[in-house]
C-alpha positions, 0 to 999 in steps of 0.5 A: 501487482499480484492479485491476491491482496489489495489495498482498497475495498471491494468493487461494487457489483456493477463494476465487477459485472464488467469482468464477465468475458465475452468470447469471440469477435461478436456476440448478441447484446441483450436489452439495455438502456439505449441498446438494441437486443439484436445489435452485434457486440464488438469485443476489444481485447485489452492488454493490461500487466496486472496479474490480478484484476485491472485497476479500478480506473480501467474497470470504470472506464470499460463500464462507460464504454459499454454505456456510451457505445449503447452496448456495441463495444465491450472490453475484454481484459487480458491480464498479466500481459508480459508479466515478469518482463522488465520491458513489459510496457514498451513490449506492450506498445509494440504488441498493440501496433502489431495487432496482438491485442486490440488495446492496452494501457501503459504508464505515461513514463514508458513512451520516451523509451519508445521514442515519444517524449510528449508525456515527459512533462507529466513525469518530470521529477517532483513536479506533479507531487499532489493529487490536487495538482494532478486534478488541475492538470487534468482539468486543463486538458493537458494529458489529452493533448499529449496523445497526438504523437502516438500515431508514429508508433502505429497506435492511436491515443484514446486518452489518459487517466490519473494515477497514484503517486510514486514514492521511494521504498527504502529496503534498509534506510529512508531516501530523503536527501541526495546523499541517501541515493548516492551509490544506491541501486534503485528499482524502477519501471523502465523510463528515460526520465526515471533513469535520468532522475535517479542518476542525477541523484547518484543512484544506479537504476534497475528496470523491474517487471510488473509485480516483481516478487523479490527486491534482491539486490535493491536498496530502494524501489520507486513504487506506489503505496498500493503496490508495496502492500499488494506485493508484500514488499513490506516483508523486505523493506521498512521505509517509505519517505512520506512526502517525496513524490517522484511523479504520478503514474498516469495510465495512457490508453491506446488502440492499434491503428487498424483496430481503431480505424475499423470502428464506427465514428460513434464507437471511436467517440465512445472510447474517448468520451468514456475517458473524459467521463472517467477522469474524476472517478479515476482521481478519486480511485488514485487518492484511495489507492494511496490513502488506504494502503497506509494503515495496512503498511503502518500495521505491518511495521513500515516507517514513513519518515518525513523529508524536511523542507531543506531535504526537498530543496536539496533533492530539487536542486540535484535533479535540475540537470534533468529539467535542463534537458527536458526544457531543451524541447520547446513543447515540453518546456511550455508544458512544464511552465504551465504546470508550474503556474498551476502548482503555484495557484493550487498552493498544495505541498506534496502529498504526505503518507504517514502513520499519523495521517498528518503532514510533518509539523502538525502531528506528534509521533505516538512515541513522543506524545504517549510512551509505548508500554503497558497500561492498566485500568479496572472496572467495577461490576456496576460500571461494566453493566451500565450499558444496555445489553451488558447487564451480565458483564462482571467487572475486572482488570483491563490491560492496554499495550501500546507499541509503535502505533499499534494497540492491543487491549486485554480484558479479564472479567470476573473469573473468565480467562484473559482475552484479547478484546481489541487489536488495531492501530492508533495515532495522535493528532494534537488533542485527538486520539484515534483508534482503528480496529484491525478486524472491522476497520471501525475508528474511534476518536477521543480527547486525550491527556497524559500526565506522565503517569496515566493516559486519560481519554474522554469525549469518545466519538463513533463508538458504542456505549460499551466502547466508551465505558472501557476506554474512558471511565478511568485513566489508564495507568502506565505500569511499565514502559516498553523496553527497547527490543533492539537493546535486548538482542532479539532483533534481526532476521532468523531462519529455521528448517522443519522436517516432516519428522518434526511435525510427526513427533507432535502428531501434526502435519505442517509445511516442511522447509525453511521458516523465517522470522524478523524482529525489528522495533517491536514488530515481528513478521513470520513467513512460511517456506513458500514465502506466504505470510504466517503471522504479523504482530508485536513483541515485548521482551521482559528479561528472558521472556518474550510475548508475541501478540498477533490479531488472533493469538498471544504467545509467551516463551523463554528465549536465549540467544548466543551469537547468531543462534536463537532458541525458544523454549517453554512456550505457553499462551494466554490467548492461543486456541491451538498452540501446538503448531506454534510450539513445533515451529518455535521450539523444534530447532534453534533459529539462525540469524541470516541478517 
């Protein structure tokens, strides 16, 4: 994945400290717990494919190696190893065997391409489909026993760490049935089991490099949620099937045989024991990778349709030929049978990632429970001033806009200009209404009811007094249901090209080249000529006017579409600090529909 965007929080200072690179083969170690100020430090170069920071699971393991070796070993990560190569994992195995790097990690999926099938039971299709089951599999020590066969490749298995679940990213449609896969081109990280599985479902596979920036020519991609977010795939793809988990992505750690044999017995034990002591933390990190990417993707407009039980059964039936082949190997069959028994004991269904945060059947979608649209409420001066610190606040009208799980709250107190007071996402679960603010990540929860005309919130938790005042003092009256944006004709992907003269005519400097905007289901995404995200927000169409709301600005403009040409004019704003650049981009030239 690229390193400029992560789906999880900032790592602790202790973990970040491991990124300090020690050059050379040896260095003098400073005093540390159990260490020796004069001890030589053996630096092991570690190849890893991410072009940003290594996965949290690896960083924590490296810290344990330093502690357990009493400072005699240090891991030096070599990032972006074989970046851009579809066969990067098998190439990395060969590199370590030849001594180009001391150690490395690759996904368990990759070893069957190198001739070792020990790990295939870990990535059998839809077998390990929950983190609860993955935890039991690791508790039983199953992955650790699979590393014994790596000697045939000229490397030594150090251990295996849990990883996130791999789902199916759909570019223009979700993948929930075998029929959805038929004839589709699906990207994958190269693996024999992955190729067999997707072929059994009727798809053609294409091996992809780590951190691939483009999805051109693909209908889908087997990927983990954090990578979908980190690599900006939500700009090109719109669907992730919420509860179809193809397999997990365990990390297999290994060392070159000569390197491993050159270490002392204590150092070899430290490498392996560090894996054992990192498994629990790696499980939590993997859960976090999956969970924390979801709200970001939801806000970006990603849809998470849920496969029905019948859909899941049809997928399982379609991949049975893969199991028939896997079960032809007695060792693999025995492991699959063991995992199936553990799966029955755990009793957990497949992990489901949805914008509502709940599995299918327990949550009503926001569109079903509460209509998308514009809601209004007004506070009196006394009501607005009843909380400590709010004594100077005048009353006034408030507006609430709900659209596809996103919410914007506007306020106009007294003679002040209308301002965007709150921006974030919301979800509904039974009688609970949960709001998450985009800028801070703070979450508010309340009881809710809707009588067909007004949304009433009560018993707000986690917020300050002022939050409860605004959200719960009065019902929010529905003034206008949101129109279907697609029905208006403002849907699709459009492009326009700006020149230096376009910017100069307004006394501005700005990027030159082709800009892209995509309007779909009330969500607008805009990218600059270099492919960077310009903004993302919601849009609402009222006849010939369109309102675009981002986390920072509110833009209003006239729009007209004739065929494939879209033109904006008369741009204004109720919440834009500097609208000049927006006006140049939107109104200088017509926008041409490209898809």
